[in-house]
Structure formats: C-alpha cells, structure tokens
C-alpha positions in Angstrom: -22.0 9.1 9.6 -21.5 5.3 9.4 -18.1 4.0 10.6 -15.6 3.8 7.7 -12.8 1.3 8.0 -10.0 0.9 5.4 -8.9 -2.8 5.7 -8.4 -3.5 1.9 -9.1 -1.7 -1.3 -11.8 -4.2 -2.0 -13.8 -2.9 1.0 -14.4 0.4 -0.8 -15.9 1.1 -4.2 -14.3 3.1 -6.9 -16.2 6.3 -6.0 -14.8 6.0 -2.4 -11.3 5.6 -3.7 -11.6 8.4 -6.3 -13.0 10.8 -3.7 -10.2 10.0 -1.3 -7.6 10.6 -4.0 -9.3 13.9 -4.9 -9.2 14.9 -1.2 -5.5 13.9 -0.9 -4.7 15.9 -4.0 -6.5 19.0 -2.7 -4.9 18.7 0.7 -1.4 18.3 -0.9 -2.0 21.4 -3.1 -2.9 23.5 -0.1 0.1 22.2 1.8 2.4 23.1 -1.1 0.9 26.6 -1.0 1.9 26.9 2.7 -1.7 26.9 3.8 -2.5 25.4 7.2 -5.6 23.4 8.1 -7.5 22.4 11.2 -9.5 19.6 9.5 -8.7 17.2 12.3 -8.2 19.6 15.2 -8.9 17.8 18.5 -8.8 14.3 16.8 -6.3 11.7 18.0 -4.9 8.8 16.0 -3.5 5.7 17.7 -0.9 3.8 15.8 -0.4 0.1 16.7 2.9 -1.3 15.5 3.7 -5.0 15.5 6.2 -4.5 12.6 8.8 -1.8 12.3 8.3 1.0 9.8 9.8 4.2 8.4 7.2 5.5 5.9 4.1 4.2 7.7 4.9 5.9 11.0 6.2 9.1 9.5 3.3 9.5 7.1 0.6 8.9 9.6 2.2 10.8 12.4 3.3 13.8 10.4 0.1 13.8 8.4 -2.1 13.9 11.5 -0.1 16.8 12.9 -0.4 18.7 9.6 -4.2 18.3 9.7 -4.3 19.8 13.2 -4.7 16.5 15.1 -2.4 14.4 17.2 -0.9 11.0 16.8 0.6 8.5 19.3 2.5 5.3 18.8 1.6 2.2 20.7 3.7 -0.9 20.6 2.7 -4.4 21.5 4.6 -4.1 24.8 1.8 -1.8 26.0 -1.1 -3.9 24.6 -0.2 -7.6 24.6 -2.5 -7.9 21.6 -4.8 -10.9 22.1 -2.6 -12.3 24.8 -2.5 -10.0 27.8 -5.8 -8.5 26.8 -8.5 -9.7 24.5 -9.0 -7.9 21.1 -12.6 -7.2 22.1 -11.5 -5.3 25.2 -8.6 -3.6 23.4 -11.0 -2.3 20.7 -13.6 -1.2 23.2 -11.1 0.6 25.5 -9.0 2.3 22.8 -12.1 3.6 21.1 -13.0 5.5 24.3 -9.7 7.5 24.0 -9.1 7.7 20.3 -10.8 8.8 17.1 -9.1 6.5 14.6 -6.7 3.6 14.8 -4.0 2.5 12.3 -2.5 -0.9 12.8 0.5 -2.4 11.2 0.7 -6.1 11.9 1.2 -9.6 10.6 -2.3 -11.2 10.3 -5.2 -9.7 8.4 -7.5 -11.5 10.8 -6.2 -9.3 13.7 -7.1 -6.2 11.7 -10.5 -7.5 11.0 -11.1 -8.5 14.6 -10.1 -5.0 15.8 -12.4 -3.4 13.3 -15.3 -5.7 14.4 -14.8 -4.6 18.0 -14.1 -0.9 17.6 -16.8 1.7 16.9 -14.1 4.1 15.5 -12.4 3.7 12.0 -9.7 1.1 11.7 -7.0 1.6 9.0 -4.8 -1.3 7.8 -1.3 0.1 7.7 0.0 -3.2 6.5 -0.5 -7.0 7.0 1.1 -10.0 5.4 -1.9 -10.2 3.2 -2.5 -6.6 2.1 -0.9 -3.2 1.9 -3.8 -0.9 0.7 -2.3 2.4 1.9 0.7 1.8 -0.3 -1.3 1.3 -3.5 -3.6 4.2 -2.6 -0.4 6.4 -2.6 0.8 4.7 -5.8 -2.4 5.7 -7.5 -2.0 9.3 -6.4 1.6 9.3 -7.7 0.5 8.0 -11.1 -2.4 10.5 -11.3 0.1 13.3 -10.7 2.1 12.0 -13.7 -1.1 12.4 -15.8 -1.8 8.7 -16.0 -5.2 7.2 -15.5 -5.4 3.8 -13.9 -7.9 2.9 -16.6 -6.1 1.2 -19.5 -2.7 1.4 -17.7 -0.3 -1.5 -18.2 1.4 -2.3 -14.9 4.0 -5.1 -14.7 4.6 -6.3 -11.1 7.8 -8.4 -10.8 8.7 -10.7 -7.9 6.8 -12.3 -5.0 3.1 -12.1 -5.1 3.0 -10.4 -1.7 0.7 -8.0 0.1 1.5 -5.2 -2.4 0.8 -7.4 -5.4 -2.6 -8.5 -3.8 -3.5 -4.8 -3.2 -2.7 -4.0 -6.9 -5.0 -6.9 -7.8 -7.7 -5.3 -5.6 -7.1 -2.1 -7.5 -8.1 -4.0 -10.6 -11.5 -4.5 -9.1 -12.2 -0.8 -9.6 -9.9 0.3 -12.5 -9.4 -1.1 -16.0 -5.8 -2.0 -15.3 -3.8 -4.3 -17.5 -2.0 -5.9 -14.6 0.7 -8.5 -15.4 2.4 -10.3 -12.5 5.8 -11.9 -13.3 6.5 -14.4 -10.5 8.8 -17.4 -10.1 7.3 -20.8 -9.9 5.9 -21.3 -6.4 5.6 -17.5 -5.7 2.6 -16.8 -7.8 -0.6 -15.3 -6.3 -3.2 -17.8 -5.1 -5.3 -19.0 -8.1 -8.6 -18.5 -6.3 -7.7 -14.9 -5.4 -6.8 -14.2 -9.0 -10.0 -15.8 -10.3 -12.1 -13.8 -7.8 -10.6 -10.5 -9.1 -11.2 -11.7 -12.7 -14.8 -12.4 -12.0 -15.6 -9.3 -10.0 -13.2 -6.7 -11.3 -13.1 -4.5 -14.4 -9.3 -4.8 -14.9 -7.4 -7.8 -16.4 -4.9 -9.8 -14.4 -2.3 -12.0 -16.1 0.2 -14.2 -14.2 3.4 -15.3 -16.0 6.7 -16.9 -15.0 8.4 -14.8 -17.7 9.6 -11.4 -16.5 10.2 -10.4 -20.2 6.6 -11.2 -21.1 5.4 -9.3 -18.1 7.2 -6.1 -18.9 6.7 -6.1 -22.7 5.4 -2.6 -23.6 4.5 -1.9 -19.9 4.0 1.7 -18.9 4.8 1.0 -15.3 7.2 -1.6 -13.8 6.7 -2.3 -10.1 8.9 -4.4 -7.8 9.3 -5.1 -4.1 11.8 -6.9 -1.8 12.2 -10.6 -2.5 12.0 -11.4 1.3 9.4 -9.6 3.4 9.3 -9.3 7.2 8.7 -12.7 8.7 10.3 -14.6 5.8 13.9 -14.2 6.9 14.4 -18.0 7.1 13.7 -18.2 3.4 16.0 -15.4 2.4 18.9 -17.6 1.0 16.5 -19.7 -1.1 14.8 -16.7 -2.5 18.1 -15.1 -3.5 18.7 -18.1 -5.7 15.2 -18.1 -7.2 14.4 -14.5 -7.9 17.5 -13.0 -9.9 15.8 -13.4 -13.3 13.1 -11.0 -12.1 15.5 -8.2 -11.1 14.5 -4.9 -12.5 17.5 -3.8 -14.5 18.3 -1.9 -17.7 17.8 -4.9 -19.9 14.3 -5.5 -18.7 13.5 -1.8 -19.0 14.4 -1.8 -22.6 11.5 -4.1 -23.3 9.0 -1.8 -21.7 7.4 1.4 -23.0 10.0 4.1 -23.8 8.5 6.3 -21.1 8.2 3.5 -18.5 7.9 4.5 -14.9 9.6 2.4 -12.3 8.0 2.0 -8.8 9.2 0.4 -5.6 7.4 0.6 -2.2 10.7 0.6 -0.3 12.7 -0.5 1.6 14.8 -1.6 -1.5 17.6 -4.1 -1.5 19.7 -2.5 -4.1 21.5 -5.0 -6.3 18.8 -7.7 -5.6 15.3 -6.9 -6.9 16.4 -3.6 -8.5 19.7 -2.2 -9.7 21.2 1.2 -8.6 21.1 2.5 -12.1 17.4 1.9 -12.4 16.3 3.1 -8.9 18.4 6.2 -9.3 17.7 6.6 -13.0 15.4 8.9 -14.9 12.5 6.4 -15.0 12.3 6.0 -11.3 9.5 7.7 -9.3 10.3 5.8 -6.1 10.8 8.9 -3.9 7.6 10.5 -5.3 5.8 7.4 -4.1 7.4 7.6 -0.7 6.4 11.3 -0.3 2.9 10.6 -1.4 2.4 8.2 1.5 2.1 11.4 3.6 -0.4 13.1 1.3 -2.5 9.9 0.6 -2.6 9.1 4.3 -3.9 12.6 5.0 -6.7 12.2 2.5 -7.4 8.8 4.0 -7.6 10.1 7.5 -9.8 12.9 6.5 -12.1 10.6 4.6 -12.4 8.0 7.4 -13.2 10.8 9.9 -15.6 12.6 7.6 -13.5 15.7 7.5 
C-alpha cells in the first residue's frame, strides 16, 4: 500500500474523502453499539504539538485507544523541530518507532517537509493555513443530519482563516454553495479563490456583507476572530469584526432550519452570542464529538485498516 498523507483536503479526491466518511460512520455506529475493535492493535500514533489543543489531542489520543492502538504526545521540547534536529532526521527517526504521525503546528511547510521525509503517514492536525481534520468532521456531522454537501449553502462569517480555506478545499470535491462574508482586509487570497473556482465543482463567493452571505443559507459557520499567533492584532480585530457576529438577527435571514457551526474554542459575545451557540439551531457540540469519530476513520484510512 502506498503511503497516504492527509495534509489538506485538496490532496485527496472525492472518493477518498467519501470512503473515509463512510468508514468513520461505520466505526461510530459500532462504538455506539458497545462493540470493541482491534483495527489498529499494535499500531502507535505520535502526536507533535507546537500549538495547544483540547479537541485535537483528545480526539486523536482517545480515538487511537478505541481502535486498539496507542498514542503518545510529543512536545517541541523533546524535538526542537528544525532547530536542535533537522526535519529530515526527525522524520527518519520517528518513522522507525511509530506507524503514523499527527502534527499540529504553525507553518504548512513544516508539515510538508515532515511528510517528504517520513515513510509513514503524516496527518495535518492544524496549521495556520489549513485545518482539514475539522472540515472532515464537519462533513460527517452534516451527513448525520441528512444533508449532502452537494448543493448545500454554507455561509462562513469572519476571518478567512485555516478553517475557511479548508471549506474552500471541500468545494473542490462537492457542489457546495459557499459564501464567505469577511471584513475588508480579511478576505481569502484572490489567487486561492480563483484556483478553487477553476478546479472545483462547487461555487465560492466572497462578500463584505454578512447579510448577503447568510441570505437563505442552510448552514452558518463561524470561528474566532483572533487565532493563535494573532494576539497582537486582537484589539484591532475586535473593532472590525462585530458586524459579522452570528446573532439572532442574522439567523433570521437564513433558512428557517439553519444549522449553526463553530469549530471551537468560541469567544462568546464576540463572534457568536450565547443565545445562538446554546440555541436550537446549534450543532457545535455534535461537531466537537465527531472530531473523535472522523479522526478514527482518518487513522484507519491512512493505515489501511
């Protein structure tokens, strides 16, 4: 079996993504029935963290245990990634001990370098550029609600960050009607949008009007206004982003059965109000739970299990 990395959603084709979602759904159903599995017995996952995490660590670590394997967390203090030790050497050595590596870091280039120097699968747990694991679990969550990504109207409000780019990558495979409502200066890179439009099957529209973005939308998605590493810009962003807050007024413009999504952590009262995130349209905690099940499907797919 050829090595299978998961660096971005654009690296895989639709059939790959669909098969992984099918596998995740099957594993989740078995888990809910109380069935145990040894799919990954004897396999070991190494988790490299350059950024803190709640859901990423829990979902991968618990998921690996539930599949019969083992997981170990490795911080940069042990590695000295690219400083104390060259990435080439790190990839070569870790691959002698482990079966798969998940890395959560800042630069996409570090993930790509590790993949290029590792004969075992590398999974991107998050970078500043992309968050493919999150959108994979989002697709699983929407599928469970009976929604196909084909023809689905998704309004993403806020900063065109790693989650937004991964949703755009999803439009390469699915006929999404993706609307990104972003303040001036916080839109996605025009060349990235154009690349998705040329190669993808979905539509991507960028607007500075949050009302236009959510009009009739079946899904409204938001994320924090200030991501890790952007703390120095926090005050400026708090002045710019309030019109893009997901609140009851904006929800009234969407589909009557609109679903509200947030990848967490949420800054309540900023990008989303309490009444929305705790309200009947919110599926935020379903998303969080499905990080576990989507990750199990992903691990099994990458390891051919």
